[in-house]
N, C-alpha and C positions, 0 to 999 in steps of 0.2 A: 178461751180458758187454755195457760198454757199447761202443757201434760209430758209428761215424761213417762216410758212405757214400763220399765226396770232395770237395773244396772244390767243385769247378763245379757239383754235384748241387745243395749247401749254395746255391750263389747260385743257383740256380734257383727251388729251393724256397723262399726269398723273395720273387725275384718271385710265383710262386704265391701267396704267401699274399696278396699285397699285391693280385692279381686276382680270384681266387676268392672271393666272399661263402659262406663257410661256413652251412649251417643248423644251428640248434639243435638240431635233432630226432637220434632216431637213423634209420639207414635203413630203406626203409620198402617195401609193392608197386605204389606209384603208377605205374611204369613197366608192369608189366602193364597198368594201366589206362588210361594213356597211348597206348599202342604195340598195344590190344585190336585186331583186326580191321585190321591193314596186314601189308604184305608188305614185305619185304627187297629195296631195288633191289639188283642186285647190284654192287657196286662204287661203290655211294653210300648207303645208309642208307637209313632209312626219308626219305621225301621231307616238307617243310617241317614235320619234328618233329625227329629227332634224324639226324644225316648225318656222315659225313666231313668235317674241315674246320671242323665246327661250334665256336665260338668255347664254350670247357669254363666259363667265368663262365655262358654260356648254356644249355649243358646242365645243370649244377646247378639251375638254378632251373623246368628243365623235370621230371628226372628228381628232385632232392631229393638229399643226400650217400649216396655207397656205402660201401661197407662196403672198408676200404684197408690192406694190407697190406706193410712195411716190406720186405719180400723183392721184392715189385713195385711200385717205384715208378710212381706216376702210371696205375694199375691200380687203376678203379674198380669193386667187384662190387656187383653186382642181385641178392639171392638170397632174397628174403622172398616173392616172391610164385610162383605153378604153375611157372615155369620161370625159367631162369639166363640171367641179361645184363650182359655185361664190357664197360666204356667205356674203350678206352685212349688217354689222353693225353700231348701232347709240347709241348716250346716250340719254336717256331719262329720264329727270328730276333724274338724280343721277343713274342707271339701263343701264347698256348696254347689249344689246339685238341686235336678227335676224330682221331686217330689210327688208329682201326679200333675195331670194333664186333665183339663177338662173341656168337651166341646159343647155347643149348643146354636140354636139357631137351625132353621129348613136345609138351607144350602150346605151344612157340616157334613163332611165326610162321614160314610160307613164305617162302621166296625168289619176287622176280615170275616165274619161271619154271614152280614148281611144286614145288621141292627142300625136301624136311622133314627134321627131325630123325628119325632111324630107316632112311630109305631108303638101299639096297644101293647099291656102286660102279656094279653095272650100269644103273642107275637115274640116275646122276647122270652119266654118260658119255650114256647116251639122251639126255637134255637138254645138256650141253653141250659135248660131244664126250672128243677126248681130253687127258686134263690132262698139265700139265709140271713139272716139280720146282718146289720152292719154295725160291727163295736169299733170299728176303727176310728181314724182320722184321717183326713184327706189332707189338712194342715199339717204342719208341725208338732207331734203332740209335745216338747217345750212350750210353746206358743196357747195352749190349750189354759183358760182362768186369769189369763191377762186383764190387768187392770191401768186406768191411765190416771194418773197422779195430777191435781192443780198445785203446779208448784206453788202458788201463794199460799193457798189455805191448808195442802198438805193432804186434800181429801182425797180417796180412792173413789171411782166410777169403774164398775165391770166394763171392759169393752166386748162389742157384739161379739157372740159366740158362731163362725160361721158353718161348725158340725151340724147345729141343728136342722139343715135345708137337707140333711144326706141319712138321715138318722132312719126314715121309711124306704129305702132305694132299692130296687132289687139287687142285690148283691152276690156275687157268684166268687168264695174266696179261691179256690180254685185258681184263677184268669184275673184276680184282685183287680177286678173290675163292676160297676156300678152303676144302675137305668135310676138315676132320680125322674119318677115319675111328677106330672102333675096332670090335674084330671082327666087322669086314666092314661095317658099318654106321656111317652121319655119327652122330657123336657131335657133332660142333660145327659149328655154318658161320660162317664170319669174313669181314668187309669191310674192308679196309685200303689208306690212299692208298700211291700211289705213290712210290717216291721220285724227286724233281727230279734229272735225268743232272747238271746242272750246278748247281754249287754256287750261291750265291745273290749273290755278286759277282760271278757268269760270267754270270748272265741277262739277256737284253734286259732293256732300261728299263722295259717296257713287261708285264714280268710279272713286275719285284719286288714281293714282299709289301712292302703296309702296314703298318708297326710302329705296335700300339696305344698311342695318346695317353696310356691310364695307365701306360705303360713308359719312351719317349721321344721327344721333340719335338725339331725343330731351331730351336736357336735364333744368329739372328744377335750378338745381344752376347755372347755367349761365342766363346772360341778353342780352348776343350779341356773334353771331356766331365765336368762338373759337377751339381749337384743345383738349379741358379738359386739365385733371393736369398730363398727360402722356406728357411729351414732345420728346417721340416717336410716338405720336398716331399718324395716317395718316386719322384717322374718323373726321369727322367735327362735334362739336357738338354744338344745337342753341336749343336758351329756346324756352318754346312752345306758338304758339298764345294765346293773352291774351284772356279771356273769352269777349261774346259781350252780349251788352243790346240794350236796343229799343229804339230809341229818333224820334221824328216827328224835322219836319222842315216843314217852309211852302211847300206843293204842293209834299210830297211826306214822305217816312219813310223809316227806315233802323236801321240797328244792330251797334253802334260802340262800340270800346273796351271800358270794364268799368274801370271806378275811369281817364279815359283820359281829359284833360284840356280842355274844352268848349268857344270856342270861336267864337261866328256867327255859323255859317255851319262849321268849323274847331274844328279836335280833334288833340289834340298833347298827348303825353308822355311825364312822370316826365323828361324827359333829354330833350324837345322840340326838337327833333332830327326826329321821324317818326310822322308821321301823315294819318290822314284819313278827304279829304275835299270835300266837294258838291258845286260843282260852277254852278250856272242855271242862260241862259241867252235869249235873245230873237233872232231869224231869222234875218239877215237882208233883207232886202227885197228880193226878190230873188231868195235867197239862198237856194240852196239845204239842207238835210243832209250829200251828199255827199262832199258839199263842205266845209261845217262846218267841219265835219272828217276830211277831207286834209291837210286842213287848222292848225288844232289842231296837228295833228300827225307831221305836218310842225316845229311847233313851239317847239313842244318838244323833237325835235331830232330823232336820228336812232330810229327806231321800230324793237325790237329783234322777234319779234315772225314773224312765217312763212307768207305769203302772206294768205295761206288758215285760216289762224287762225284770221284774222283781221276785217273782215266786219262779223258780226256776224249770227245766223242762226236767220230765223223769227222767231220759236220758243223761243229762248229765250229774243228777244227782249220782245215779247208778255208778260216770264215770270214777266220782271221788269216794265212791263206798257208801253212800250214807241212802237213806229211803226219802227225804225231802231236803230241798235247799231254797235259800233266797239271798237276793243279794241285793245293796245298795252302795251310794257313796254319797258322800258330802264335800263341804269345803269347809274348811277354817281358817279367817284372815291374819296375818300375824306371825303362823305357828311354823313356817318355814323358811329353809333358809335364806339368809337375808328379812328377815321381817317379811316373805313374800307369802301368798295363803300354802296352806298343807292340804292336800286331795287326801281324803282315806277311802279306800277300798276296801268294801266287807262282804264274806264268804260266809254263809251261815247254814248249819247241817243239823240234820236231826238221823240218829240211827239207833233205833229203840228208845230205851231211856237217854243215851247221850247226846248232849248238846253241846254244840262246836260254834264259836265264830273265830274267824281268821282273819288278822287283818293286816292291812299292808297301805304305808303311808306313802310318801311323794310330795316335794316341794311343788305348787304349780305358779304359775303364772294366770294371777285371776281369771277372765272367762276363756283364755286362751285353751289349745288342746295340749294334751299334756303325754305325746307318744311313749315316753321312758315310763313314766309312772303306770301306762296301762301294759306294756311290755313287763315291768317287772310284776303287776300283779299279776297280770295272765301266767305266767311261767311259774308265780308261786302257787298259786290258787288250784291251775290246772295239774299241778302235783301231786295234790294232794290224795293222800288214799284211806282211808280210816280202816282200820283192822276190827 
């Protein structure tokens, strides 16, 4: 059966192909030699060698290519040695990085606290205490609920869900480490990155990740995403985010792009394509903030944020002067500059009976990162102060 995964994944795979220098030789057992005598630091990996957040090209240079399986995109299996290693990668704002590391087999390295493959549950709880349920994902959340599509018939078949194997693990969230049990014994040990509770366009500027220069660069010479002057370039060129100035509206203050045309509580760029808009309404009788957020999310359409980043932490709601807050982003083809997609970032907030929707739009290039759009949304949204 001829299959496709999704347009988003296809776009990501293009990035990966340009970012990861794949070795010509087949998978081998060098991982066992590289990691011999080392211990797995809980929640981190192997210090200075193979670790969470490590760029995938660096991992490839260290271990060589892993065995791949189309049913598990970006999972790399190393099983030629005396024990088994799985490295799970993900795309994060244009950076291809290590999301999870899994060990299996009796001869696998132990954890820093001394847990081994084959230990029973009592041994694990003695070392780590009482576990918690695991509700996260070992693989990228963006890869959940994927389907394979028969190109001839158009029929869709759900792809295997690798996360089922981890649902009943002994999980220690403060260490971001889980022990997969089988027959009462530890069968696999996994360390996995914690998902940031805020979407990238709402994190504090000092915490915003840097995009690899092999993926995208800020170019003051362009006013929309493109590929620069080199026709053979595979690096996206994006304009810098516009500078912001203070603005006041009834019941709120925020910062908006300097020079953009103002009409009420809506500001648009000179092309009329991109905008910042603040909309305030009052709650219907008996309407909870959750009801409002759900209705707005449905009206906007597909929310591309992972579920863990939609309902925002109380600390962020407090930052903008709200009691509760919610986020989403979506993308619409052909509505940006030059017929490119338009990416929409949305912050919703509730304060008493007040209901606020703050919208920031920016031209994007397909599934590519939008560092300028994220910086613009971040600057505008984090500046919001409800009175």
